[in-house]
N, C-alpha and C positions, 0 to 999 in steps of 0.2 A: 361641385361640392355635394356630397350626399346629405340627404335629410335624415332625420331621426329614424333609426331602424324600426321598421314595422314588423309585425308578426306575419305569418304566412296568410292568415285570413284577411288581415288588413291590406296586404299587397294585392290579393285577388280582388278585393272589393274596389280598390283604386283602379285596377285595370278594367274591371267591368264598367265602372263609372265613366272612364275615359272613352271606352268603345261606344257606350250609349250616347255620350255627348257628341261623339263624332257622327253617329248615325242619325240621331233624332234632335239634336240641339240646334241652336241658331247657326245659320250658314255664314260664319265670319271668316272662313278661309278664302282669300281671294284667288287661290290657285285652283281649288277644287269646286267652288260654288260660284254660280253666276249672279244669284239674287241676294243682295245683302238685306238684312232685316231693316236697316235704317233707310232703305229705298222709299219707305213710307213718307220720309221727309220731303220727297219730290212733290207730293200733293200740295202742301202749302206753297212750295216754290212755284209750281205751275199756276196756282191761283193768284199768287202775288205778282208774277210776271204778266199774267193776263190783265190784272187790274192796272198794273203800271202802264201797259200798252194802251189801255182804254183811256187813262188819264192823259197820257202824252198825246194821243190822237184825238181825244175828245169825241170818241165814237163809241157805239155799242154794237156788239156782234149780233148776228142774226141767230135764229133758233137753231139752225144746224150746227153753227160754230159753238154755241153754248152747250149743245148736247154732246158734241165731241169733247169739249173741255171737261164737262161733268164726268163722262165715262173715263177719260184719262186720269182725272183726280181720284175717282173711285177705285180704279185698278191700282194706282200707287198706294192708296190706303190699305189695300189688301196685301201689300208686299210681305209683312211678317208671316201671314198664313202661307203665301206661296213659297217663302224661304224655308219654312218648316217642311212643306211638301217636298221641296227639292232636297232637303236634308235627309229624307228617307230613301232617296235614290242613290245608287252607286255613282261615283264620279265619272264612270264610263257609260252610263245609261243614256240612250238617245233621247229619252223623254225629257231630259233636262233642257234641251234646246227649244222645243215648242213652249215649254213653261217659261223659259227666259224670254222668248218672243212675246208671250202674253204679258209678262210682268213688266218688261222694260221697253221692248221695241214698240209695242202697240200704244202705250201712253204717249211716247215721244212722237209717233207718227200722227196720232190723233191731235196732239198739240200743234204739230207743224201744219197739218191740214186746216185746223180751225183758225189759226192765226193768219195763214196765207189767204184763206177765203175771206177772213174778216178784213184784212188790209186791201185785198183786191177790189172790194166794193167801193173804196174811197180812194180815188186817184189823187186826191189832194195830199194824201199822207205819203211820205217818201219811204222807200224800202230801207233806207239807212237805219231808221229807228227799229224796224223789224229785225234786221241783221244783228243789231246790238243786243236785242232781247235774246236772239238765238245764241249769241256768244255767251251771255250770262247763263243761259240754260245749259250750254255745254260745260261750263265751269262747274256748275252745281252738280251735273251728272257725273263729271269726272271725280269730284270730291266725294260723292256718295258711293260711287262704284269702286273707288280706290284703284287697285291694280288689276281689276277684272277687264282685261283688254277685249275679250269677246263681247262682254256686255257694253263696253264703251263704243265699240265699232257698230254694234247693233243699234244702240241709241242714236248715234250720229246718222247712220244710213236711214233710220226710221224718220228722223226729222226732215231730212232732205227728200225722202220719198213722199211724205205728206205735202211738202211744199211743191214738189214736181207735179203732183196730181192736179193742183190748182192751176199752175202756169205751165202746162205741158208744152214743150217745144222739142224739136229734134235735138237741138244742142243740149238742153237740160237733161233729156232722157239719155242721151249718149254719155254725158258726164255722170249721170246716176249709175248707169251700167258699169262705167269704168270704176266708180267708187265702190260699187258692190263687189266687183272682181277683186279690187285691192283689199277690200274688207275681208272677203273670204280667204284671200291669201294670208292676211295677217292673223285671221282666226285659226286657220289650220296650223300655221307656224306656232302660234301661241299655244294651241292645244298640245302640240308635240313637246314643246318646252315644259308646259304644265305637267304633262305625263311624266317626263323625265324628273322634273322637280318633285312630283308626287312620289315617284319611286324612291328618290333620295331621301325625301322626308320620312317615308314609311320605314326605310332602312335605318335612318337615324333614330326613329322612334323605337324600332325594335332593339337596336343596340343600346339605346338609353334605358329601355325597360329591362333588358338583360343585365346591364351594368348595375342598375338599381337592385335587381333581385340578387345578383351575386354579392353586392356590397352588404345588402341586408342579411343574407345568409352568413357572410363572413363575420359581421358584427354579432349575429345571434350565437355563433359558436363560442364567443368569448375570447378567441385567440387574437382578434384584431379589433381596433376601434379607431374613431376619428375625433378630432378636436379642432376648435378654432377660438381665437382670442381677438380682442380689440387692441387698439394701440396702447392701452394702459396695462395690458397683460391680463385682463379679466376675461373669463370664459363667456363666449357667445354661443358656443355649441359644444356638446360632448355626447358621445354615444350613450344611449339609455342603459346599456349593459354595465358601463362604468359607474353610472349613478347608482344602479341597483347593487353593485358590488360594494360601494361605499355606504350603502344603507340610506340613500337619499333619492329624491326625485330630480329629474333633469332640470326642472325649473329652479330648484334650490341651488344647484351648482352654477347656474348662469349668473354672471355678475361677480362671482368670487374669483380671487387670484388663481391663475393656472397652477402655481406652485403648491396650492393647498391640497392638490390631489396626491401629493407625494410626501413621504417622511424623509426629508432631505438630511436629517441629522442621524439617520440610521448608520450604524457602524458597518464598515466594509463596503459602503456605497461610493463607487468611484465618481459618480456624477453630482456629488454634494456641492461642488463649487462650479462645475462646468455648466450645468443647466441655468442657474441664475446668470452666469456670465453671458451665455448666448442670448438669453432673453433681454438682458440689459443692453448688449451691443447690437441687437437686432441682426444676428448672424445665423445662418443655417446650421443645423446640427443633425447628426445621423446616428441612430441606434445607441442612444445613451441609456445605460441601465439605471433604473430608479426603483425604489421600493414604494409600493402603494401605501397610502395613509390608512391602513387597516390595523386591526388589533393583532396581538402576537399569535393568537390561535388561528388566524386566517391570513398568514403571511403571503403576500403576493409581490411579484417582481415584474416590471414592465420594461420593454425597450421602446423608447419614443424617438421619433424623428419629426422635424418641423422646418419650415422655411418662412421667411417674412413675406407678407402680402403687400404689394404696391399698386397704387392706382395708375391711371394713364399719365399722370404728371409726376410719377415716381414718389408719391407721398406714402409714407408708411401707414398701413391700415391695421396691422396686427400680425398674428401668426396663424398658420394653418398646418396641420400635420396629422400623423397617425401614430398608433401604438400597437405593440404586440405583446402577448403574454410570455414571460420568460420563466415562470415559476417552475414548470417541469424541467425545462432545460437547465435552470440553475441547480435544481435538486440533483439532476443527473450529473452535472459537473461536480457538485459536492460529493456525490457518491464515488465518482471516478477519482477525485482528489483523495477521498478517504482510502480507497483501495491503493492508490499510488504512494501515499505518504504515511499510512497507518497499518499496523498489523491487524489482519482481519480477525484473528482469534482473541488476542488480549486487548485490542484497541489502543495499544501503546504505539509510539512512533516507531516506524520501521527503519531499516538500515539506511535507506535513502535520506529520510528526514533527519536522522541523527547525524549523518555525514554532512548534510546541508547546514545544520545548526552549528556543528563544530567548525565548519569552514567560516561561518559568519563570525564566530568568536575570534578565530585566528586571523581574520582579515579586518578586524576592527581598526578604525583610523588611529586610535591612540594605543601606544605600545602597552601601557599599563592595563588596558582593557582586554589584552589578548591572553591573559593568564587563565588557566583552567586545569581541571583534573578529570581524567577519564578512568572509569571503572569498567572492567570487563568481568562478567560473572558467568560461571558455568555451574550447572546443577550437578551435584554428586548423586549417584545411584538413580538418576532419572530413567535411564534405559531399562533398569529392572522393573520399574513401574509399568512402562510400555509393554515389556515382554510378558509380564505376569498378569496384568489387569486389562491390557488392550489400549489402543490409541485413544478411544473416547475418554478413558480415565486419565490418560496422559494429558489430553487437552484440558480437561477440567482442572488438573493439577497446575498446569501452566497459567490458567486464569487466576487461580488463587495466589500463585507466586507473584504474578504481575500486580495484584492488589496489595499484597504485603510490601513488595518492593517500592511501589509508588507511595504508600503511606509512610514508609520508613524514610525515604529521601525527602518527601514533602516538597517545599518550595525551594530547597537548596539547589536543585538542578532538574534536569530532564531525564526521564527514563525511557528506554526503548528496547525492543526485542529484535535481535539481529537474525534470528532463525533458530529452529530446534529448541534446545534448552539453554541458549546463550543470550544474555542480556547485556545492555550497556547503560551506563550512567555518565552524564556529562555535567560537571559542576563548574560553573564560571567563577572567575575571580581568584585572587591570591588566597590560598588556604594552607594552614599549617599541617604538616604531616601527622602531628598528634591527633588533630581533629579528624583528618581523613581516616586515620587508623581506627579511631573510635566509631566513625560512621560505618566503615567496612565491617567492624566486629558486630555492630548492631544489625547490619544486614544479614550477616551469616547466622547470628543467633535467631533472628526473626524467621528467616527462611528455613531454619532447621527445626522449628517447632512442628509438632505433628499436624497433619492435614486429615480431613475427613472426606474421603472420595468414595461415593456409592456405598456409604455405610461402613467402609473399612478405614482403618487407621493407617496412614502412610507417613513415613518419615524419610526425608531426604536431607541433603546438605548443600553447601554452596562453597565455591572457591572464588576468590576475587584477586584480580591483577590490577595494579594501579600505576599509571604514568602521569607525569605532570608537564605542563607547558609553562615556561620555556625550559625547565630543567632537563626534561627528557626528550625534547624535540620542539620544533616550531611549525611543522606541517602536519596535516592530519594523518597522512600515511605513516609517518615516523611515530607519531604518538600512539596510533592504534597498534602498530606492530610491537612497540615496546610494552604496551599494556598486555598484549597477547603473550609476550615472552614472560612477563610477570605472572600472568595467570598460569602459564605452563609450569613455572617454578612453584607456585602455590599448590598446584595439584600434585607436582612431584614431591613436595615436602610432606605429603600425608593428607591432602584435601582438608576441607573445612577450615581454611585459614586464608589470610590475605598476604600479599607480597607486593612490595614496591619495586619498581624497575631500578636496576643499577647496571653499570657498564658490563659487569661480569656476565650478566644474562645474555647480552648481545654476543659477547665473545664465546659464551657457551653454545649459543645457537649456531654461530659460524663453525665452531668446532664440531658440533653435532652434524651439521650439513656436510662438512669435509669428511667426517667419520663415515657417514652414509655413502659418500662417493667412493671412499677408499675400500669400504666393505664390499661394494658391488664389484670393484676391480679385483678384490681378493677372491671373490667367488668365481669370477670369470677366469682368473689366472691360476686357480687351484692353490691359493696361498694359505688356506685354512688347514689346520692340523687336528688330529685326535691324539690326545694323551690318555693313558690308561692307569688308573689307580687301583691297586689290588684290594680285593675284599677277602678277608681272612675269617675262617671259622674259629671261634674262640676256644672251643674245646680241644681241637686237634692242632691248632695253629698251622693250618694248611690254606694255601691260596685256592679259593673255589671259583674265582672269577675276577673280572675287572669292570670298572665303570668307565665308559668312554666319555672323556671330558673335552669339550671344544676349546681349542687354542688358536690364537691368531697372532702371528709374528709380523708386526707392521714394519715395513722397510725403513722407516725413520724412527719410530718410537719404540721399537722392540715389541715384546709380548704385551698385549692389551688385555686387561681383565675382562672375562666374559660378562661380569656385572655391568660393564660399560657398553659393550657393543651388542649384546643379546637384546636389550630393550630396543635398540635402534632397529635391529632385524625384525623384531615383532611389530614395531610401529610401521615399518615400510613394507611388510608382507614378505620379507626375504626369509623369514624363519622356516617356512615350508620347504623352500629350496635347500636351505642349509640342513634341515632335519633329514631330508631324503638322502642327501650326500653323506651325512654322518652315519645313517643306518646302513647304507651300502658299503661304506668304507669299513665300518666295524665288522660287518659280516665277512668281508673279504679278508681282514686281518685275523678274524677268529678261525678261519679255515686252516691257518698254519699253526694253530696251538693245539695242545692236548684235548682229547674229547671230554675230559672231566672239567674243563674250564669253560665258564660262561662269560658273556659280555652283556653289560647293561647299557642301554641307550636311552637318553632322555627324550621324551615326546612332549612337545609344547601343546598347550590347550588349542592353539589354532590348527596344529597338525591333527590332533585328536578329533576336532570337529569336521575335518575333511572326509567326505565319503570315500575318497580314493586311498585312505591310509591302509586298509587291509590289502589292497592290491599292491601297494608299494612294498609292504612288509613281505608279502609272498614272493614278489619279484626279486627282492634283495636276497632272501634266503635261498631261492632257487639258483640265482646267479652265482652265489658263493658255494653252494653245495654243502651247507651245514644243516644240522638238525635244528628244527624250530625250538626244541626245548632248551637249546643253549643260548637262545636270545631272550633277554629280559628287558621289557619296556617299562621305564620309570615314568609314572604319571602323577601329576600333582592334584591336590584336592579341588583346584579351581574348575576342573572339568565338570564337576557336579553342579555348577551354577547354571548350566544350560538346560536343554530339553531332556527330561528324564528318560523318555522313550528312546530318543536318539542315542543317549549315553548307554543305555542298556543294550541297544542293538549293536553299538560299536564294540562293547566288551564281549558280547557273544561272538561277533565276527573274529575278533583277535584270538579269543580262546579256541575258536574253531581251527585257526591256523596251527595252534599248538605252542605258541610262545608263552613265556612266563610274564606275569604282571606284578609290578612293585609299586606301592603307594609311597611317593617321595615327599619329603618335608612334612611328615605327618604332625598334626597339631598346630601348624602355622597358618592354615587356611581358614575359610569362613563356613565350611560345611559342618553339619552335625555328624554323629556317629551312625546315623541311620543308613547311610549308603553302604557301610561295611556288611550289612546283612545280605545285600544283593550283588555287590561288586566282587568278582572272582579274583581277588588278589592272592598272590603266592607269598608276598613279603611286604613288611612294613618297615620303612626306613625312618629311624628316629633322627630328627633334625639336630644338627650340632649345637643349636642354641640351648637345647636341654642338657647336652653333655658338658658344655662349657660351664664351669663353675659348680658342677654337681658335687665336687669333693669339698667345696668350701663349707665350713661349719654353719649350720642354719639354713642351707640351701634346700629348696623343695624339689629341685630338679630330679634328685634320685627317686623320690616317690613317684614323680610323673613317669620316669623311665620304667620303674617297676610296674606301674599300672598298664603302660603300653605293652610291655612284654607279656603280662598276664592276659591282656585282651587278645594279643596275637596268638598265644598258645591255645586259648579257648577256641579261636577260629581256625586253628590248624595252619597258621602262617608263620614264616620265619621273621626274624628282626635283624636289622643292621643298624648299629650305632655309628653315626657319621661324626667326623671331626675329632677323633680321639688322638690326643697329642702327648699325654703324659702317662707314666706308668700307674699313677693313682687312678686316673680316669679309666684305664684299661682294666685294672683290678675291680673297679666299681661296676662297670657294665658287665664284666664276666660274672661277678657275684650276683648281679640282678637278673642274669639269665639271657642276655642278648646272644643270639646264635651267631652273629657275624659282626665284625668290626672293620671300619674303614677310616683311615686317617694317617697322619704323619708318623704315628708311633710305629707303624710298620714300613710304610713307604710313601713317598710323594708320587704324584702322577708321572708316569714314564712315557717316553716316546715309544712308538711301535717297535723300533729296533731294540731299545733298552728293555721293553717288556718281554720280547722274545728271548733275549739273553738271560733275563731273570728266570724265565720259565725253564730255560735249559739247565740252570743250576739246580732245579728241583722246586717242589711246591711248598717246602717248609718255609715258614715266615718267622722271623725273630724280632721281638719288640725292642726298639732302641729309642731312648729319649729321656728327658728329665723325669725325676720322680714326681714333682708337682709343678703347677703353673703359677707364674707370678702375675699379679693383676696388671693389665695393660696400662702403660704410662703415656702421658701426653706431654710434649715439650712446650715450655712457655717461659716468659720473663714477666713475673708478676710481683710487685712490691707488697710485702706484708709486714705486719708488726707482731713481734713475739713477746709475750708477757710472762715474766718469771719472778715471782715474789712481788716486790715493789718496783721492779725495773722493767723497762720496755726497750726492746732492741729492734732495729730495722733489719730486714732480710729480704732476699729475693728467691722466689721459687723457680727452680730450673726445670724440674719436671714433677709431675704429680700423678698419682693413681687413686683408686678408690680407698686404698688402705694406708698410703703413705706418700711422702714427698722428699725431694732433694732440695735443701735450702742452703744458700750460701750467704755469708756476711757475718757469721759468728765464729770465733776462733776457740779451739780447744774446749769444746763442750763435752763434759763427761757423759758417757753412756748412762741412760736411765734418768736423765734430767727431764722434768716435765715442763711443758710450755703451754700457754694459751695462744693459739695462732689466730690472729684476726684476718680471716679470709675475705671478709666484706664488712661493711658497716652494720654493726649489730649482730654479726655472725662470728662466733669464737668457737674454735674446735680444739679440744685437748689432744696433745700429742706428746710422745716420749721419744727422746733421741736414742737411736740404736748404735750409731757409730759417728765418728767425726774425724776428718782428715783436713788439716789446715783450716780454711774458712768454710768448708763444706761439711754438712752433716745430713744423715738420713734419719727421718722421723717416721714413727708409726702412729696413725690416728687411733684414738680410743674407740671411736665408732666409724664404720665405713661411710664414706660420703655418698650422696645420691648422684645418679647419672641421668643425663637427659636421653632423648630418644636415639641419639647418634652414639651413645656410649661415652660422651664427654662428661667430665666432672662439673657439677653445678656449684657455683659459688653463691648460693642463696641458702638461707636457713631451711632446714628440713620441715616439711609440713606435718601437722599432726594427723593422727589417724582419722579424726573427724573430717578434716579438710580433704584428705584423700578420698574418703568415702563420699563426701558431697560432690567432689569433682567427677568421681566415677559415675555417680548417679546422674549428673548432668550429661556426661558423655553418652551414657546409655540412653537417656531420654532423647538427646539430639540425634 
């Protein structure tokens, strides 16, 4: 057992003291020293034995015997001085032997000579009494000399030597010589054993001293310490460093319960119950983690081990053990845990921990405890922040998003970051969809509020997908997948909204996956087609070119709308491959048409961003052998959202080839008009959304078309009005000055064979179609009430448009009859019957109905201008 750790100076002082005691102190070691300090006790023993011999023999020794006895006693009294002198000598020094002969052998020889001379003068005294005195003397000498065999042999031989001098005879001398030889043999043998024992003792001493130094240094580092208790569990020893750490002295801790060193009630301490258990059951324990009884500012953790101490009779004496510091190790483990379970940027739970927590909910013992809701969130327009302001700004934005999201969710659930700009919320328990919808809306609103990043105002949005357990799945993979499908639907619906999962989303995803596989097969098998829609000059009504439109005839579903498969091609990266094929095919078909005819090919933003586009265009033109000026590349406004320098370089490269450039879908993108100052466009295409409804009274589309035409003329560009289907629309765009028209009013898209036959007939185009367009109708079965005067009639709407409806249920209604149609609770629309046949009649609404974002009629009361203005302001702020 180690003693209380000493400082380095204390250890050196203890070592020097030990050496000094070994060199100069009393010779108490029976192995290394011949003369014991207590040999001085032989003086009174000699005096007492001589007196006893005189009393028993009733005689008095002569002067010589008295002198010998006196000298022997005086030498014995000098034993402490002689022992100190011997202590100054090395245990291998030869001078120790003469000193031993002087201190031990000479007094014994003088006593033997004196008593033998004394007893030889009186023949009436028997030698048996003298022998008994000698035996007692031997016993006293053995007791005083302890295990010093060399000194005992010397004392024995000295007594018999003194005796032999008095009664010398050949036999006694012979026996004395034999005794001396035997004594020398024993002395030599003993010296060898003493030497070996001395070396072993020195080695043990060195090892012990080294062990003590190592233990002292180990304790001084504070990484390890030792302790001991009695049978009652009270401290009998503890390292000084522990007492210092606890702000006490070692003496203060002694006698206190061992458990008082620890804060066993600390949360997260796995040894709160096991340590008292081991102490009470007197069983060994190993590396139990406990927290030290320190304050919160100096939190320390230890790993302790201990075993019970038993005496030779197996009686329990207490505990003895050691401890090591776990503080840094525990902090490292906490740091590793933080990295493994938490997002390093936002400090939210990471994907692993969120998955673990969701699994814990889904594997709850009780079925009713397995209900939960999962939100998947994706930030809208976050990539633009990264691209324009840099990744540090994006990281700062993510931190603020995490704070807002955590504060919005609060204690309702757990928030985590899955990676990038994707977050997850898990809400345990049965929750109503209305409440979840409200929470999702609050999340979207809070995350859409402006942020301050590096002094700049940043506005983003969020989309939320929601799935429920057990309604939408019972395993984590299924729930996460369904939430992801709901998120995809929310983003596809216009972003900035939430969407609950339903079965249709899964079927849509499977359909999309199948569509992707079929599209890959179509590309590989050459199943894609190009159809060509004529572009007609309005003034001459001559065909000047065609727009190449992509078509796909599915082997099972027939022709599939490009609006359905082109987004799939863009998401999967197939649009580049398709675009190159379309460009080469269009150039090859153009080579067979008249020189005055051009062909327009759409270029996707992904194609435009590819540095290889100029080389592809050049290769396609060269392979077909056509003039570059006959190729027109239609580009949308979205290409201006990227790198300005890269965009300008691409425009310059394409114009260097000699192709024409057209700005497609003008007015429907996100860019400003600033790019028209630098972009070298030859034509602006007016989107059909402006043409549609332009002839309706009160429509502003005509003014927009006129403005675009004026802008194009000022910039020296042509204009093409897309989607013209009626004669009224044709007259309008011609009147407003559009240079070209494209739409069903002249021709639908033609196959390459039909287009070639059409060109063979000549370039003259004739407009054919209805005079005006009827508002689009949607079919339905909706019960409504019709109020006329004091009567209310029940009817059913069969189809409805923005301007009128077909209603059945009323018979023989005269034209011109006015009704109040109850479309919804609190929403009445005035309508006038225009015709009636049996139980069906057509009505015209007094005011056009409002439409939603998809063009469907809204069955809700129209909002006031103030409400629309407020919502527009909110949308602009968000």
